[in-house]
N, C-alpha and C positions, 0 to 999 in steps of 0.2 A: 596852619598857616606859620611860618615863624618867622624872625627877624634873621636881616641880612647884614653885616658890616660891609660899608663898601668902598669906594676908591678913596676919599675924604681922610679916612682913617690909617690910610699909609702916612708912616713918618710922625705920625700926633702920637695915639695910643696914648691919649686921655684915658686915665681908667673909672672913668666917673663912672660909667655905666658899668664895670663888673662889680662898683662898693653898692648899686641898688638894685643889685640883677638876687631875685629874691630866692631864684635855684642853684645856684653860682654856676649859669651857663654859658659865661662869657671867657675866654682865655687869650694869652695868657696873662695871670694877676702880676702885680709887680716883683712878686716876692717868688716866679717858680724859674728857676735857672734857666730856658730857652725862650726868657722876657727879650735881651736885649736881641738876640737874634731874627724875631721873626717881624715884616714887615711892618703887621696892621693885630690888630687884635680882632678874636672868631665868636661868634656864638654856633652853640653846640645845637642844631636843627633835632638833634633829639628831645634832647633835655626842654631846649624852649619852650614854654608857656605861654606862649603871647601875650605876658604881661602887657609890656608895652614900656615898663619904665622906666627901661635904657633911652628909647629917642629921645625924651626934652631932658636929660641931662648933657649927652652929648654933644661937645662945642663946637664941630664942626661937620653935623647933622650926617654924620655915614651909616647909621641906624637905620634900615627904611624891612616893612614889613614886603616877604618875597613876592606880593601880589601888587605892591605900590615901589617895587625898584624901576629903577628908572630903566632903560633900554640900553642908557650908554655903561652899565654897571650889573648886565645883567649877568657878566662871568663868576662874581662873584657870590653868584650861589653855591656855585662847586667848591668854590674857593675856602668859602667857611667852611664844607660837609664832608669837603676832605683834608682839614685840619687835624681833625679829630677821627682813632680807629674808627671802623666799623665792629660795630657790636651783633 
């Protein structure tokens, strides 16, 4: 089970989750060229190790385990996955 970043992140992009991720699966980081261009942060579902370290540091409660994602934000599962190139 991966984690998903949902609608509350849009426009906020607080990178506390990026800083605590032990496998660097949340992007873009502030130092990446496209940081200002994208509306939110994204979790790579392939790289995510399901540790949950990102959840308690999110100031806007935007990160959910995919199985607990609220119904109104179900569309964010493919949004997160589609941000990353297919491997």
